[in-house]
N, C-alpha and C positions, 0 to 999 in steps of 0.2 A: 346320568353320565356326561350330557352336553353340558348341564349347569356345573357339573364338577370342573370341567375342562373350563369354563368361562370364569370359575371363580379363581382357580391359578393363576391363568393368564392375569387377570386383575388383580393379584397379588404379586405376581412377578412386576408387572407395570408399577404399581406403587411402589416397590422397591427400589426401582431405579430413578424413579422421579426425583427431580432436584429441589431442594427446599423452597416453598414458596411462601408468601405474605398470608396469614390467615385472613379468611373473608374475601378472597378473590373467586368470581366466578368461573365457569368453566372454560368460558371466552377469554376471560383475561388471563388465564394459565397459559394460553398458546399467545400471550403477547408481552409475559414478562417473566422474569425469577430475579435473582439478586446481582446477577452480572449485566442485565437490562436496566435495571430503573435507575434513577440519578445516582452519582457517586455521592455518598455521605462526606461531612467535612473530614472526619477521621481518615478517608483514604485519599484526601485530597492532597498528596505528597510529594508531587511533582512540581520545582521549582523552576527559574529559569537556568539555572545550570545544570540541572538532569536533561532538560531539552537541547542543550548544548553539547552535553555528552551524548545524548541520544544520537544526533545528527551527525557529529564526527566520526562516531562507531559506524552508522549507518555509511557514510560517504567512501569508508574506506573498504571497497571490496573489487573484486576481480571486474565486475561489469564496469564500474566507474574508471578503473584504468585503464579499460579498453575502448572507451567510450568515442575517443578522437580516433582511433584507427579507424574506422569506416569511412570518417570525414576526410582524412589524408588520403584514403584509397580511393576516396571518391574525386580528387582532384585539388583538396584545398591544401594550403600551407599549414606549419604547424600553429603558428599564430591566428590565423583566420579559424582553425578548428578549435583553438582555446578560446577566442572570442564567441564562437557559437556554443559553447560549454556555459560562459559566462551568462550569457545571455538567456539561454534554456532555464538554466537553474535560476535565476533572479525570478523568470515569469514563474516557474514551479513552486519558488518560495512565496510569490505574491497568493495565489491558488492554495497552497497549503496554510498560510494564514487564514484564508477566509474560511475554509471549512473548519480548521481549527478553533478557529473564535467561536464557532457554534458548539463545539464540545466542551471548550474551556469556561463558556458563559454559564450554560445549562446542565452541564456535566452529564451529558448524554451521549451513547456511542451513534455511529454512523447508522445503524438499523432504525434507531428510534427517529433520528434525524429525518431519515428518507419518508416516514410515516406522513409529516406535515406537507410532502411535495406530491406523494404519490399514492397516499391514502394507507389506511390500516393495514388492509391487505395488499393492497397493491404494491408496497414497498417491498414484498416478499421477492418479486422478480428482480429489481436492483440487488438486493442484497446476496441474491443466489449469484447472480453474475459476477458479483465482487467474491463470493466463497469460491466459486470455480476457478476463477483468477488465480486466487491466492494458494489454492491447493496445485494448481499447475506450476507456478513459482516456486512453491517449497519443494516440489520433485526436482526441478530445475536447478536451483541452488544447493541442493542436498548432492547432486551429481557432480557438481563444481567443486563442493567441499570434500567431496569423494576423492578427486584427483589432487587435492592438498595433501589428504591422508597417503595416497601414495607415494607422492614425495617424503613425505615424513617417513615412512617405513623404509623407502629406498635409502635415505641418507643413513640408516642405522645398519640395514642389510641390503646389499647392491643384489644381491641374487633376486631379489624380490622384482625385479625388472623382467625375470626370466620365468616366471611361475608359469607353468603349462596351462593353458587353455581347455577346459572342459564343457564349457557352454556351446551349445548348437551352433552352426555356422551362420544360421540367417536370425540370430537373436539380436544383432546391433553392438553386442560388447563382448567382452573377455572376462574369464576367470578373477583375473587380476583387479581390474577396473569394478567389477561388480561387487567384489569383497570390499574393496576400499570404500565404497559407494554405501555399501550396507552398515560399516564400521562408522562412519560417518552418522548416516541416519540412527542407527542405536544410540550413540554416545550424545544425539541430541534430544532424545525424549527426556531425559530428567530436568531439561531447561525449561520444558512444556509446562512442568508441575506447578511451579511457582505463579501467584496471583501477579495481575499486571503492574498493581502500584508497587511492588517488590522488586520486579523483574529489572528495573533503573538501576541496579546495582551492577548487572552484568556489563551494560553500556558503559557505566563509568570505568571498570575494569578494562573492557576493550579500548574505550577511548584513551587510555594510559598507555596500553602495551600496544596494539597494531600501528599508531602510527609512527612510533620511533623504529619499530621493526621496517616499515617503508622508507624511511629515510635512510637507514642502515643498507637497503637493497638499491638505492638510488645512489649514494656515496660509492658502494661496491662496484656498481656497474660504470661510473664515471672513471673511478679509479682504474678497473680491469680495461678500459677500452682507451685511457690516456686520453680523453677529452670527452664532448657530448655528443659527437658524431655528425654525419651529414644531415638529417632530418630538419634540424634547425636551420640548414642554409638552404634547403628543397623550397623551391618557388612554387606558388601554385599554377597549375596547369589549364585553369579555366580563366575566362575574362568575359566581362558584360553580362548579359542576362544569365548565361548558364552558369557563372560564378554565384550570382544573386540566389539563384534557385540551388544551388548546392548549400549555400550557407542556410537556407530557408530549412532544407532536409536536416542538415547539421543541428540545428536549433529543435526542430520537431523531435529527432530522435532523442534528444535531452529530454524533453518534456515527456515523450511517451514513458522513458524509464521511468518517470514519477508517477504516470498517470493511476495506479493503482493507490499509490501512497496520498494522492490528493482527495480521494473521496473516503478514505478512510484515517483520517488524521485526528477526526473527534474520537475515535477508539482510545487513542493516549491523551489528547488535549484535555478530555472530560474530566483527569487526573490532575489538573494544573489547580495550584492554591488560589488563583486569581486569573482572569483573562490576559493581561499584562505579560505574565509569565510565559505564555505561549505565543507572544507576539515577535518582537524583536530578538529573542533568541533564535527562534525558528527563521527569521527573514534574513538574518546576517549568515547564520551558521551555514545555513544549506547551500546557497553559491559559493561560498567561501571554502567550507571543507570539500565539495565535489570539484571545485576548479584546482584547488591545490591536487588532489590524487590523480584527476585527469593530467595535469601538468609533471608530475611525477611519472605518471606512465608513456609520456609523449618522449621525455629524455630518457627514460631508462630502454626504452625501443630504439632510439637514435643512437645509443651508445653500442647496443647489440648489434648494429649494422657495421660497425668496426671491428667488433670482436669474432664475428661469425660470417659476415659477409651480407647479410640480408637482415632487416627490421624483424624483431620478432616483438609482435605485440601483446601476447597472451603471456603474461609474467609466470605463470606456472610451466609452459614450455621453455622461458629463458633458465629458469630454475632447474631444469631438467639438463638443460645443456651444461649449466654449472658442476652438475654432477659428474656426466659424461661428454666429455668434449666432440660434437658429432663430426669435426674435420679430422681429429687425431684419433679419437676412440680411448683417450687417457680419462681414467677414473679421478675424481678429486681427493685432495689429500683431506685429512681429519679436522683441521678447522674449518676449510671450504664444505664439507659436508654437513659440520654444525652449524653454520651459518645458515646453509639451505634448509635444515630442519626447525630453526628457530622463525626464519622467515615463512615457512610453509604452515608452521604452526599459528602465526599470526594472522595468515589469509583463512587458515580454516576457522580459527575465531572469528575472522570478521564474518565469513559466510554463515556461522551459527547465529552469530547478533542479528543479522539482515534477514535471516529466516525468521527468527522468532519475532522482531519487530514488524517485518512488512507482510508475513504469510500466517503463522500460525495463531499470532492473536487475533490477527483480523479474520482469518476464517473461522477461530474458535468464537468470536464475536457475532459474526454471521449467522453461523449455524446455531448458535444460539437462539437468534431471531427466528430461525426456520422453526425450530422445536424446542422453545423453552422450557416445557413441561420436562424433558430428559435431557437435554444438551446444556452444559455451562461452557464457559470458555475452557476450560482445562479440557473436558472431553471433545469439545470441538477440535480443539488443538491435536489431539490424537487421533482424532478421524483425519485430519487433514494430512497427519504424517503417515497414515495409512494411505491414504490414496494417493500422497506424493511416491509412495515405494511403488503401489501398482500400477502407477501409468506409465512406468519404463521410460523414465526423461531422456535416456540417450538416444531414442527415436527421435524424439524433438527436435535435440542438438545434433543430428546427423548431417544436415547442412545448415550453414548459417543463414541461408536465405528462408529456410522453413521457419525459423524463430523468429526473423525480423519479421516476415509477412504476417505471423500470429500475434506478435506484438503490437503492430500496428493496427490489426484489425480490432484488437480488445479495447486499443485505446480511443477508439471510435465510440464504443459502446460506453466506457465510462466517462469520457468528454462529455456526452448527452446529460448522463446521471450528474456530472458536476454543474452543468449550464443548468438545469432545473432546481436543484438544490439551491445554489448561491444566489438565483435569479429570485427565488421564492422566500428566502430569507433575508436578502439585503433590499430588493427593491419593491417586493408585494408587502410582506409581513412586517418590514423595517424592524427587525430585531426580536418581534414579539412572538413566543410560543405560550401557550397552556399546556404547561407540563402533564398534568393528570390526563387529559384528554387524549395525550399520545399514548395512552396504554389504557383506554377506554373502547369497548366493541361496541358500544350504544349507538345505534343508528343516531341519535341526536347530536353526538360529538362531530364538531366543527371538521375533524380530520376522517371523518367517515365517509362522506361523499356520497358516491352512487356503489350501493353494495360494496363498500369497504374501498374502493378504484377510485382515482382520482383522474377523469379520464383528460382534463386539462395536461396533467403533468405527463401521462402516456404518450399523447398527441405530439407534445414538444417534444419527447424523448426519440419517438420516430421519425420525427423531422430532422432532429440530429445527426440521426444514422443515415438515412436516407440520401441526404447530401453528400455522403463519403461513397456510398454504395458503387457507384459506377467507377469511381477511381479506384477502389479496392479490387474489382475485376481487373482491371489494367494492372494491378500491382502484381497478381500472381499469372500473369504472361500474356491476358486477351489484349486484342486489338480496343481501343476505346479512344473518344475525342480528346484533344491535347489539354481542352478546358476542364474537363474531368481530372485527367492527370496532375494539373495545376492544383486544383482544389485538393484533390486528396494530399498532396505535398503539406497542405496545411490543416491536415485531417483533425487535429486534437482542437485548434481553435476554430475551425468550420463546423465542427460538432458543437463546441461548446457555444458560439456565437447564435448560431441557428436555433439551439434548443432554448436557451436563455431569451433570445428574441421572441420566438412562437408563445413561449409561455407567457411573457408579459403582456402581448398582444391578448391572448385568450383570456387571460384574468381582467384585462381592460375592459372587453367586452362582456363578459360573464364573470362579475365579482364572487369572490368567496368569502366565509366567515373567519373570524378571529385573525384579523389584520389591522394594523395600528395606522393611524393616520400621520404619525410623527414616530421618528426613533423611539423606541421603547424596548429595551431588554431590561428583563426582569429577572435575570438569573439569579442576583443576589438573594432573592427570596427563596430560592431552591435548598433546602436543609436535607430533611430525612423524611420525605413524606410516605403516607400511607396511600396507597394506591387503590385500595378497597372503595366500590360505590360508596358514598355517602359519609365516609371518613372525613370527620371536622377537625383533625389535630395531627400534627405529624408525629412520627414514632417517638420522638426525643421530647415532647410533650409541647413545642412550639405550637401556636395557634396556625391552623389551616386559613384556608378562605371559605369553607364549608362549601355552600351550594352556590353555582353559578349565577342562578337568577338573584342571588341577592344584591347584584351591584350590576349586572349583565340586563339589557334589553334587547328584545329580539328585533335584528335587524337595523338597529340604530347606532349613533356613535355616542359613547359615555362623553360628556364634556370634560371630567377631569381627565382622564385617561387618553381620549383619543383613539377607542377601540371599537372597531365595527365588528358585534358579534350576534351569533344567532343564539337564541336561548338554550342553554345547557343545563339540564337539571341534575345536580347534586355532583357534577365533576368539573368544577371550576378550576381555576389557576389556584395557586397558592402562593 
């Protein structure tokens, strides 16, 4: 009977297992599947304009629209807050290009990139961190998308605003808002089905439809207010050191908004036709797209102060006022309701695109790495959606302080991860990866380190977190030294610099294998490799490298390549 049960379980597990390359060992089956292996040339379909469309689409969302609001509320003038946005997103764009180049060169996702820095098995913790963040963000963005759906329905049926509430008193939400949230969540599910190299078409559509709707909202608000309002004439209420630190906080909030995308840009950049396609297209589009969206948000909010007496930073609240004037109680006419519907639909599409780009694909890729035998990107995306529904995101958004504190805390973890990975690739390995070894569970692999964990990477990661711990305690309301608070104001930079600096020092005193003495990216040699041990040819018939010992000498520097390597039997680069 017991054997029968075991056979049934084995049969069921075999049925749900994803396709894998023949010849892989059991350990390798927990390291790779089709969605984790290097992208073959046929799927490298993202050109520079696809990245431009991707970031234009991603920049136009409600979070970006409102990003200047907290800065103005913190005492900055509009132009000072806008300057912070420019500086913050130029810095973010630089980090994006640095991590994205790794994916665009070797055509591998973030979970595989992190194996070089944290070890074959040690990479699972950073991957889990990123997956958890993506799931939380998926729920939050879906909740905001549900608010867009509420406005769309109210534009058609005004009585939807007064739907009787049947939710329990302590639930934190009501029937109308939950129904809208669920509709947005359910309508998002089909978009998760499509493979990543084809989902670029969604971003192309979004980049053509959403910005014109935002510009229409911009013009409509100015016309309605007969001007641009008082915020653009409002001076800063801070000066001296207080002004400087307020601007630093504004810059850091812009970077924190990008912390998740900085580490997972390889998930998309790996589909680039060549590394250059993911460089200037991202570096230019990111600051321009996000700064323009932020500027529209500033002017629209300023105009709303003329119309309703106080500035309204949330565009969805302003659209709600366009439907029913809070001062007079008068309902909007037909053309105005149609305009609100179109703009609300554009914001809903913006939220959908942002959710797919920044959250479901990233979470799907990360979960694929956590359990590649049974999860692919599609299945992981649906798991992410389920977690986003179950987490009750309205509780996280109950107060802005809760969410801001959470966001800052997670940027600390992700900045340390980014610091280790970027230092490892650019300063330590000088662009050199042995791709097959990133999928090897053999102890002789240069990325196996100690029991599959890279202690130098973890030591640097923990140091990057510790520098911000005291300041984080202060951020949640506990008394801490002023110096710790100042360090925490620089949380992303502090974590990044300490982690990368510590990693570099540790590697200097305790060298690691598989590093190059000069800059040497060999991503052009990545075609369609077979990852099975001992494979000598790529799947498309091109010659692979075969055994690493054919050209590597244990612990020495090869005179031609300048690579310091430990002997690796049968799993060399290709």
